BATINU-701300 format. One record per residue (C-alpha): residue number from 1; x, y, z; residue in three letters. Coordinates in nm, 2 decimals, always signed. Layout:
+-----+--------+--------+--------+-----+
!   n !   east !  north !     up ! res !
+-----+--------+--------+--------+-----+
! NUM !      X !      Y !      Z ! Ala !
...
+-----+--------+--------+--------+-----+
! end
This chain:
+-----+--------+--------+--------+-----+
!   n !   east !  north !     up ! res !
+-----+--------+--------+--------+-----+
!   1 !  -4.64 !  +5.99 !  +4.49 ! Unk !
!   2 !  -4.35 !  +5.82 !  +4.60 ! Unk !
!   3 !  -4.19 !  +5.49 !  +4.53 ! Unk !
!   4 !  -4.15 !  +5.26 !  +4.81 ! Unk !
!   5 !  -3.99 !  +4.96 !  +4.63 ! Unk !
!   6 !  -3.65 !  +4.81 !  +4.77 ! Unk !
!   7 !  -3.50 !  +4.87 !  +4.41 ! Unk !
!   8 !  -3.61 !  +5.25 !  +4.37 ! Unk !
!   9 !  -3.30 !  +5.38 !  +4.51 ! Unk !
!  10 !  -3.07 !  +5.17 !  +4.28 ! Unk !
!  11 !  -3.27 !  +5.24 !  +4.00 ! Unk !
!  12 !  -3.24 !  +5.64 !  +4.05 ! Unk !
!  13 !  -2.87 !  +5.59 !  +4.06 ! Unk !
!  14 !  -2.84 !  +5.43 !  +3.75 ! Unk !
!  15 !  -3.10 !  +5.59 !  +3.52 ! Unk !
!  16 !  -3.15 !  +5.92 !  +3.74 ! Unk !
!  17 !  -3.42 !  +6.10 !  +3.93 ! Unk !
!  18 !  -3.70 !  +6.13 !  +3.67 ! Unk !
!  19 !  -3.72 !  +5.72 !  +3.62 ! Unk !
!  20 !  -3.99 !  +5.73 !  +3.87 ! Unk !
!  21 !  -4.31 !  +5.90 !  +3.87 ! Unk !
!  22 !  -4.56 !  +6.03 !  +3.63 ! Unk !
!  23 !  -4.52 !  +6.27 !  +3.34 ! Unk !
!  24 !  -4.71 !  +6.61 !  +3.42 ! Unk !
!  25 !  -4.99 !  +6.50 !  +3.15 ! Unk !
!  26 !  -5.04 !  +6.19 !  +3.31 ! Unk !
!  27 !  -5.03 !  +6.34 !  +3.65 ! Unk !
!  28 !  -5.34 !  +6.57 !  +3.56 ! Unk !
!  29 !  -5.52 !  +6.31 !  +3.41 ! Unk !
!  30 !  -5.50 !  +6.10 !  +3.71 ! Unk !
!  31 !  -5.57 !  +6.41 !  +3.91 ! Unk !
!  32 !  -5.88 !  +6.48 !  +3.67 ! Unk !
!  33 !  -6.00 !  +6.13 !  +3.65 ! Unk !
!  34 !  -5.97 !  +5.99 !  +3.96 ! Unk !
!  35 !  -5.87 !  +6.21 !  +4.27 ! Unk !
!  36 !  -6.16 !  +6.52 !  +4.16 ! Unk !
!  37 !  -6.47 !  +6.28 !  +4.12 ! Unk !
!  38 !  -6.37 !  +6.11 !  +4.48 ! Unk !
!  39 !  -6.32 !  +6.42 !  +4.61 ! Unk !
!  40 !  -6.63 !  +6.55 !  +4.48 ! Unk !
!  41 !  -6.81 !  +6.25 !  +4.61 ! Unk !
!  42 !  -6.68 !  +6.27 !  +4.94 ! Unk !
!  43 !  -6.76 !  +6.64 !  +4.97 ! Unk !
!  44 !  -7.10 !  +6.59 !  +4.88 ! Unk !
!  45 !  -7.14 !  +6.29 !  +5.13 ! Unk !
!  46 !  -7.00 !  +6.51 !  +5.41 ! Unk !
!  47 !  -7.22 !  +6.75 !  +5.34 ! Unk !
!  48 !  -7.55 !  +6.57 !  +5.26 ! Unk !
!  49 !  -7.61 !  +6.70 !  +4.94 ! Unk !
+-----+--------+--------+--------+-----+
! end
């Protein structure tokens, strides 16, 4: 994920590169709760399962 806001560069300059984004724990939760179920369903739909 990347920031597309016009203020992102200014925030990174002022607070450092780690100001934007998700922690590893939050990213894992996002993948598990949102990406994986959607990917599984789309795969089932494509395969007709």
